[in-house]
C-alpha positions, 0 to 999 in steps of 0.5 A, a space after each residue: 394803528 397796529 392791528 392787523 399789521 403784517 411783515 410784508 403786506 405785498 404778499 396779501 391779497 387784498 380785493 375785496 371779497 363778494 358781498 354777502 348774498 343778505 347785504 343787496 337785500 338789505 339794502 334793497 328796504 331803504 336808498 331815496 328815503 332819506 338824504 345820502 351822507 358821506 363821512 371821512 376822517 381819521 381816529 385821531 387828531 393829535 399833531 404827534 401822530 398826524 405829522 405834516 398835516 397842521 400848518 405851522 403855528 397852528 394853534 388849536 388842533 381840533 379847530 383846524 382838523 375840523 375844518 378839513 374833515 367832516 368827522 372823527 372816528 373818535 378814539 380817545 373816548 375808549 380809554 377814559 369817559 371824560 368831563 362834560 366840559 370837555 364834550 361841550 368843549 369839543 361841541 364849540 370848537 367844530 363848525 355845523 355839520 361835524 360828527 363825532 362817531 366816539 368809541 364805547 369805553 373799554 371798561 364796557 367791551 374788554 375789562 368787564 365785556 358785557 358783563 351785569 356790572 357794564 350797564 352803569 358805565 354804559 349810562 355813565 358814557 351816554 349821559 357825557 357823550 349826548 353833550 355832543 348833541 347833533 354833531 354825535 354820530 355813531 357810537 361803536 362798540 369794539 370787542 376784544 379778539 377773544 370776546 367769542 359766541 360763547 358770550 351769546 348772551 351777553 350780546 343779546 342782553 346789551 343789544 336789549 338795554 342799548 337805547 334807541 336814540 343812540 345810534 350804535 355800531 358792533 365789531 366782533 373781532 373773533 373768527 367764530 362770529 363769521 365763520 360759524 354760519 349759525 353763530 353769523 346768522 343770527 348775529 346778523 339778525 340780532 343786529 338788522 332786528 335792532 338797527 345796528 351797524 356791522 362794522 367792516 375792518 380791513 386790515 392786513 392781517 385779519 382779511 377773515 374780518 371782511 364779512 361784507 355783510 351790511 345789517 342796515 342803512 350804514 356802512 361803517 367802515 374801519 380801513 388799517 392802511 399799511 404804510 405801503 403802496 398798496 394802501 391806494 389801490 385798496 382805496 379806489 376799490 372801495 371807491 367803487 364799492 361803495 358806488 355800487 352800495 349806493 346804487 342799492 339804497 345805501 344811505 350812509 357812509 361812515 369811514 375811517 383811515 388808519 394806519 399802522 403808523 398814523 402819520 399819513 392817515 390825512 394823505 390817504 383820507 384826501 386820495 379817497 375823499 377826491 375820488 369819492 366826490 365825482 364817483 358818489 356825487 358829494 362834495 366833501 373838503 379835500 384836505 389840504 396837505 403841508 409838505 409840497 413833495 406828498 401833493 402828488 398823492 392826490 394828482 
């Protein structure tokens, strides 16, 4: 994932900003009302991207991936709507408790940009995606970088149309959604009123997307490492912030690890899980490592 990539990550201030003042207010409405859930995973499962992750002789990449992680941020669905039997196979290959967090097709977000023609596409997407049944996690919609607040009416209509039985998260990348206080408050209110998660993106070149404003009881975080030593202390800081949010009432953590070059994503994810387990009181599997020289990253 090259979004937000910079040539000199060592020059970036990766400090996590203070929470938006309304985030603890939102979280105070939750807490102890439901089960605390933590899902950590990568964005892909193919061997070409996740080098040094699959043991030699692995025949089915998804089956092995799902034995190591409890979720996947399913980016493949951004590029196409797969046939129904594909979703059924994904369901059958993964264990109980595994979750898919699929990305909405780019025909909706980028090509048609939430115009009036997207709704048949949304219906078709949800028809096949629903075949994941209880393994379907939050679907997320990522808007184009240049989709700005001039398109507010399209956002409102889309939110009103969206069937509420499908959990949804939305990612806005144009700066004006967060830097214009009036626009930001209207957006946060819309998401909060409709129980839609406000996606947080932690990447080097777009620190403006660290708005730190949660809109429901879900922290949907897309973390982009820079293939740099700073990736690990950055994750440590996230462990502290997630612990604070849990104390304030957060019930669902959905954390997906990317890198500019994806090959080390499983290593970063394993490091994060090892730190999260004792702090949050969870018991996630720590993914195995294939390359012994990389084992020290988990110690």
